[in-house]
N, C-alpha and C positions, 0 to 999 in steps of 0.2 A: 429086581424083575419077579424073582423066586416067591420073594414075599406076597409083592401085591397080586402077582397072580392066583397062589393061592387062597389069599380073602378072596379073592374075585370068586374063585371056584368054590370056596366055601358058603358065598351069597352075602357076604359082609358089607354089604353094598352101604353108603352113607345114611339111609333110613332103616337098616335092618338092627335089631338089637344086639349089641356087643358084647364078645364071650371073651373068656380068659385069654391073655397073651398066650399061656403055658399050651392052649388047644390051639391056637396059631402054629406054635413054635412046631409041637409035635406032628402037626400037616407038613410043616415045610420040611421037617426031620425024615418021615417017612418016604416022603415022596420026591424030594427034591434034592436034600442036601443032606446026608447020613453023619456028620463029621464031629457034631455035638451042638448042643444046643446055645451056647453063650455066645457063638457068633452072630447065631439069626438073630436072637433078641436085642445085641447091643445094633444091629443094622435095624429094627424095629422101634428101637427108643430114639433113632437119629433121625428117622422120617416122622415120628410124633412130635418131635421139637419144634414150637413155632421161632426158637430162637438160634437153629439150626440151618433150618432150610427155610427158603422166602415162602414158598408155598407147602404146610406141612400134608405129607399125602395119608397119613393115617392118623384117626381121630383117637389118642390115647387116653383112655379114662384112667385115674391113678396118680402116681406119684412119677414122673416121666424124665425127673430131674431137674435143674434149674441151671441160670446162668453163672450160681455162684460155683459151679462144680459139684454139687451135690448130686450123687448117680442116683438111678432110678430103683422104684422098688423091686423086688422081686417079680419074674414073671405069674406066680402064682396070685399077687395083690393087685396087677393091673388087667385090665380090660382093652379091648382096641375093634374097631372099625375102620372100613376108607374115609376118605373125605370123598367129597363131591367131586372135586378135582382129580382125583384119582381112579374115579371109573372110566 
């Protein structure tokens, strides 16, 4: 919920231009979860994977992992915004 709320607060709706995932994670750490970036980014990656959730909540641009077990790229290489269903 914190991730979705922070992204909504930042104006990252489905029609908005995506921003770097590191910026979103920084916003989450600064306002809602000051305990480390890896857990926030892992949760964000999971919400962007179409093979993990029936309806992905985040539109991830870049390498967000694969079914074969490949991990996601570092947050500085990926971008994200909300999907219409998450608004």
